[in-house]
C-alpha positions as CSV (number, residue, x, y, z in Angstrom):
1,M,-12.0,11.7,22.4
2,D,-9.3,13.5,24.5
3,N,-8.6,17.2,24.3
4,I,-5.0,16.7,23.2
5,P,-4.4,18.7,20.0
6,D,-3.6,16.9,16.8
7,L,-0.1,18.1,16.0
8,F,0.2,16.3,12.6
9,C,0.5,18.5,9.5
10,Y,-1.6,16.9,6.8
11,S,0.0,19.2,4.2
12,C,3.5,17.7,4.4
13,F,2.8,14.7,6.8
14,V,5.1,15.9,9.6
15,Y,4.3,15.4,13.3
16,Q,5.3,18.2,15.7
17,E,6.2,17.6,19.3
18,N,4.3,20.6,20.8
19,I,1.7,23.2,19.9
20,D,4.3,26.0,19.5
21,S,6.4,24.1,17.0
22,Y,3.2,23.1,15.2
23,N,2.0,26.7,14.9
24,W,5.4,27.8,13.5
25,H,5.5,24.9,11.2
26,M,2.0,25.8,9.8
27,I,3.1,29.4,9.3
28,S,6.2,28.2,7.4
29,H,3.9,26.8,4.7
30,S,2.8,30.3,3.8
31,F,6.4,31.6,3.1
32,I,7.3,29.2,0.3
33,D,8.2,31.2,-2.8
34,D,6.5,30.1,-6.1
35,N,9.9,29.5,-7.6
36,E,10.6,26.8,-5.0
37,K,7.4,25.0,-5.8
38,T,8.7,22.4,-8.3
39,F,5.8,20.0,-8.5
40,I,3.1,21.1,-11.1
41,C,-0.4,19.9,-11.4
42,K,-0.9,18.2,-14.8
43,Y,-4.5,19.5,-15.0
44,C,-4.3,23.2,-14.0
45,D,-0.6,24.1,-13.7
46,K,-0.9,25.0,-10.0
47,K,2.6,24.7,-8.3
48,F,3.4,22.8,-5.1
49,F,6.4,22.5,-2.9
50,I,5.7,18.9,-1.8
51,E,4.9,16.2,-4.3
52,I,2.3,14.4,-2.2
53,I,0.3,17.6,-1.8
54,K,0.4,18.0,-5.6
55,D,-0.8,14.4,-5.9
56,I,-3.7,15.0,-3.5
57,H,-4.6,18.2,-5.4
58,E,-4.6,16.2,-8.7
59,Y,-7.0,13.7,-7.3
60,S,-9.5,16.6,-6.8
61,H,-9.7,17.0,-10.6
62,N,-11.0,13.4,-11.0
63,E,-14.4,12.1,-10.0
64,A,-13.1,8.8,-8.7
65,M,-10.0,9.4,-6.6
66,S,-7.7,6.5,-5.7
67,C,-5.1,6.1,-3.0
68,K,-1.6,6.2,-4.4
69,Y,-0.5,3.7,-1.7
70,C,-3.2,1.0,-2.0
71,G,-5.4,1.9,-5.0
72,K,-8.6,2.2,-3.0
73,C,-11.0,4.7,-4.7
74,F,-12.8,7.6,-3.0
75,G,-15.5,10.1,-4.1
76,D,-14.2,13.2,-2.4
77,I,-10.9,14.8,-1.3
78,S,-11.7,14.7,2.5
79,S,-12.3,11.0,2.4
80,I,-9.0,10.2,0.6
81,I,-7.1,12.5,3.0
82,N,-8.6,10.8,6.0
83,H,-7.8,7.4,4.5
84,K,-4.2,8.3,3.8
85,K,-3.7,8.6,7.6
86,D,-3.7,4.8,7.6
87,H,-0.5,4.8,5.5
88,I,1.2,7.7,7.3
89,K,2.6,6.8,10.7
90,P,3.7,9.9,12.7
91,F,3.7,8.3,16.1
92,K,7.0,6.4,16.8
93,C,7.7,4.5,20.0
94,G,10.9,5.8,21.6
95,N,11.6,2.4,23.2
96,C,11.2,0.0,20.2
97,G,10.8,2.1,17.1
98,R,7.4,0.8,16.2
99,E,5.3,3.3,14.3
100,F,1.5,4.1,14.6
101,S,-0.9,6.0,12.4
102,R,-3.3,6.8,15.3
103,K,-2.4,8.4,18.7
104,S,-4.7,6.1,20.6
105,E,-2.9,3.0,19.2
106,F,0.4,4.5,20.2
107,Q,-0.8,5.3,23.7
108,V,-2.0,1.7,24.2
109,H,1.3,0.4,22.9
110,E,3.3,2.5,25.3
111,R,1.8,0.5,28.1
112,V,3.8,-2.5,26.9
113,H,6.9,-0.7,28.0
114,T,5.6,1.0,31.1
115,G,3.9,-2.1,32.5
116,I,0.7,-0.1,33.1
117,R,-2.4,-2.3,32.9
118,P,-5.4,-0.2,33.9
119,Y,-8.1,-2.7,32.8
120,K,-9.0,-5.4,35.3
121,C,-10.9,-8.6,34.8
122,R,-14.2,-8.6,36.8
123,Y,-13.8,-12.3,37.7
124,C,-10.1,-12.6,38.7
125,E,-7.1,-10.4,39.5
126,K,-5.6,-10.3,35.9
127,C,-5.1,-6.9,34.4
128,F,-4.7,-5.8,30.8
129,T,-3.5,-2.8,28.7
130,N,-6.8,-2.3,26.8
131,T,-10.5,-3.1,27.1
132,T,-10.6,-5.5,24.1
133,N,-8.2,-7.9,25.8
134,V,-10.2,-7.8,29.0
135,I,-13.4,-8.6,27.1
136,I,-11.7,-11.6,25.3
137,H,-10.2,-12.8,28.6
138,E,-13.5,-12.6,30.5
139,R,-15.0,-15.2,28.0
140,I,-12.9,-17.8,29.9
141,H,-15.0,-17.0,33.0
142,T,-18.4,-16.5,31.3
143,G,-18.2,-19.3,28.7
144,I,-19.4,-16.9,26.0
145,K,-18.3,-18.2,22.5
146,P,-19.4,-15.6,20.0
147,Y,-17.9,-17.2,16.9
148,R,-19.8,-20.1,15.3
149,C,-18.7,-22.4,12.5
150,Y,-21.2,-22.1,9.7
151,K,-20.6,-25.7,8.6
152,C,-20.8,-27.7,11.9
153,G,-22.1,-25.3,14.5
154,K,-19.2,-25.5,16.8
155,D,-18.6,-22.3,18.9
156,F,-15.4,-20.6,19.7
157,T,-14.2,-17.8,22.1
158,H,-11.7,-16.4,19.5
159,K,-12.2,-15.6,15.9
160,S,-8.7,-16.9,15.1
161,N,-9.6,-20.3,16.6
162,L,-12.7,-20.5,14.3
163,K,-10.5,-19.7,11.3
164,I,-8.1,-22.5,12.2
165,H,-11.0,-24.9,12.8
166,I,-12.4,-24.1,9.3
167,Q,-9.0,-24.6,7.6
168,R,-8.4,-27.9,9.3
169,H,-11.8,-29.5,9.2
170,H,-13.8,-28.0,6.4
């Protein structure tokens, strides 16, 4: 994991561009007057300024918490907050507008626009933007076929090719 700070506010789901703006943003949460907090917990009457924070708080009153976006259930508040990161996409590409929930995915995507391909095949001169694509490519050279059809035993280099095979032949 890199040492780049996480500048995403999980209270209101806003991404800050630098550490100073992030710090000021986090301080701003403490200056919200109770009269401005219009979202009220239906279980304990606690007031919130942002509806989704109220929703997350309300989940904490239930044993089985479910994601408001996909319905998946969780047993504790930290798990559901971590899961919600999959639905929130604070990293937006300035070139094409594509959005990402994880910084690492965003950084790999940026290479599409910069042309940077730091991962080289061990067998030829071809280069790739990420290690997964190198591993898949190198199967051409090694002959490794890790995906086997459970019906006929035929092997495939790509999982997608196995799926197509099963749909067409079985």
